[in-house]
C-alpha positions as a LaTeX table, in Angstrom:
\begin{tabular}{lrrr}
\hline
Residue & $x$ (\AA) & $y$ (\AA) & $z$ (\AA) \\
\hline
Unk1 & 36.16 & $-51.54$ & 26.71 \\
Unk2 & 34.54 & $-48.34$ & 27.95 \\
Unk3 & 32.15 & $-48.30$ & 24.98 \\
Unk4 & 31.08 & $-51.88$ & 25.75 \\
Unk5 & 30.18 & $-50.81$ & 29.27 \\
Unk6 & 28.23 & $-47.88$ & 27.79 \\
Unk7 & 26.36 & $-50.17$ & 25.41 \\
Unk8 & 25.55 & $-52.60$ & 28.23 \\
Unk9 & 24.31 & $-49.80$ & 30.49 \\
Unk10 & 22.28 & $-48.29$ & 27.67 \\
Unk11 & 20.81 & $-51.63$ & 26.67 \\
Unk12 & 19.81 & $-52.49$ & 30.23 \\
Unk13 & 18.12 & $-49.18$ & 30.99 \\
Unk14 & 16.47 & $-49.00$ & 27.58 \\
Unk15 & 15.05 & $-52.53$ & 27.72 \\
Unk16 & 13.60 & $-51.76$ & 31.17 \\
Unk17 & 10.84 & $-49.74$ & 29.46 \\
Unk18 & 9.74 & $-52.62$ & 27.23 \\
Unk19 & 7.59 & $-54.43$ & 29.84 \\
Unk20 & 5.70 & $-51.19$ & 30.49 \\
Unk21 & 4.99 & $-50.69$ & 26.79 \\
Unk22 & 3.72 & $-54.27$ & 26.52 \\
Unk23 & 1.59 & $-53.93$ & 29.66 \\
Unk24 & $-0.07$ & $-50.69$ & 28.58 \\
Unk25 & $-0.73$ & $-52.17$ & 25.14 \\
Unk26 & $-2.17$ & $-55.45$ & 26.48 \\
Unk27 & $-4.35$ & $-53.89$ & 29.19 \\
Unk28 & $-5.36$ & $-50.97$ & 26.95 \\
Unk29 & $-4.89$ & $-48.75$ & 29.99 \\
Unk30 & $-2.20$ & $-46.44$ & 31.24 \\
Unk31 & $-4.28$ & $-45.28$ & 34.19 \\
Unk32 & $-1.49$ & $-45.53$ & 36.75 \\
Unk33 & 1.12 & $-43.82$ & 34.58 \\
Unk34 & 1.78 & $-40.14$ & 35.18 \\
Unk35 & 1.66 & $-38.05$ & 32.01 \\
Unk36 & 3.98 & $-35.47$ & 33.60 \\
Unk37 & 6.55 & $-38.12$ & 34.55 \\
Unk38 & 6.58 & $-39.54$ & 31.04 \\
Unk39 & 6.72 & $-36.07$ & 29.47 \\
Unk40 & 9.64 & $-34.99$ & 31.68 \\
Unk41 & 11.40 & $-38.29$ & 31.08 \\
Unk42 & 10.96 & $-37.85$ & 27.32 \\
Unk43 & 12.42 & $-34.36$ & 27.50 \\
Unk44 & 15.38 & $-35.57$ & 29.59 \\
Unk45 & 16.05 & $-38.44$ & 27.20 \\
Unk46 & 15.87 & $-36.01$ & 24.27 \\
Unk47 & 18.50 & $-33.86$ & 25.98 \\
Unk48 & 20.71 & $-36.94$ & 26.49 \\
Unk49 & 20.27 & $-37.76$ & 22.81 \\
Unk50 & 21.36 & $-34.25$ & 21.82 \\
Unk51 & 24.30 & $-34.44$ & 24.22 \\
Unk52 & 25.35 & $-37.83$ & 22.85 \\
Unk53 & 25.18 & $-36.45$ & 19.32 \\
Unk54 & 27.29 & $-33.43$ & 20.24 \\
Unk55 & 30.04 & $-35.54$ & 21.79 \\
Unk56 & 29.55 & $-38.27$ & 19.16 \\
Unk57 & 29.05 & $-41.07$ & 21.69 \\
Unk58 & 27.39 & $-43.99$ & 19.94 \\
Unk59 & 26.30 & $-45.76$ & 23.17 \\
Unk60 & 24.53 & $-42.61$ & 24.40 \\
Unk61 & 22.96 & $-41.92$ & 21.01 \\
Unk62 & 21.62 & $-45.44$ & 20.45 \\
Unk63 & 20.39 & $-45.99$ & 24.01 \\
Unk64 & 18.58 & $-42.68$ & 24.20 \\
Unk65 & 17.12 & $-42.86$ & 20.70 \\
Unk66 & 15.54 & $-46.23$ & 21.48 \\
Unk67 & 14.51 & $-45.08$ & 24.97 \\
Unk68 & 12.84 & $-42.01$ & 23.49 \\
Unk69 & 10.83 & $-44.23$ & 21.14 \\
Unk70 & 9.74 & $-46.53$ & 23.99 \\
Unk71 & 8.88 & $-43.72$ & 26.42 \\
Unk72 & 7.02 & $-41.87$ & 23.67 \\
Unk73 & 5.08 & $-45.06$ & 22.92 \\
Unk74 & 4.09 & $-45.37$ & 26.58 \\
Unk75 & 2.97 & $-41.73$ & 26.65 \\
Unk76 & 1.11 & $-42.03$ & 23.33 \\
Unk77 & $-0.68$ & $-45.25$ & 24.35 \\
Unk78 & $-1.60$ & $-43.79$ & 27.72 \\
Unk79 & $-3.18$ & $-40.74$ & 26.10 \\
Unk80 & $-4.99$ & $-42.77$ & 23.42 \\
Unk81 & $-6.40$ & $-45.31$ & 25.88 \\
Unk82 & $-7.36$ & $-42.62$ & 28.41 \\
Unk83 & $-9.34$ & $-40.86$ & 25.71 \\
Unk84 & $-11.02$ & $-44.07$ & 24.52 \\
Unk85 & $-11.87$ & $-45.15$ & 28.06 \\
Unk86 & $-13.32$ & $-41.73$ & 28.94 \\
Unk87 & $-15.46$ & $-41.79$ & 25.78 \\
Unk88 & $-16.79$ & $-45.23$ & 26.74 \\
Unk89 & $-17.76$ & $-43.94$ & 30.20 \\
Unk90 & $-19.60$ & $-40.93$ & 28.76 \\
Unk91 & $-21.26$ & $-42.77$ & 25.86 \\
Unk92 & $-25.04$ & $-42.59$ & 26.11 \\
Unk93 & $-26.90$ & $-45.79$ & 26.82 \\
Unk94 & $-29.90$ & $-46.44$ & 24.62 \\
Unk95 & $-32.46$ & $-47.40$ & 27.20 \\
Unk96 & $-35.69$ & $-46.06$ & 25.71 \\
\hline
\end{tabular}
């Protein structure tokens, strides 16, 4: 019963990142997302994943592995789109 509660908690918190991944992907912008927040969150989730592995807790391992993938995707997309958008702003205009 306790593991079911763990799986439910992990599923709920993990799925909460999905709308953000979809939004950043659709808008091609992560302008309002803090790189530092996502980096710290990724590090914290990685620590939870290590902890879950050490105590062999499947709910903690699964939830944090998936969360790490989603948060990393948000961070990756933010950095990629920030770079692309900054290159578009700096691109020279051919106005001979």
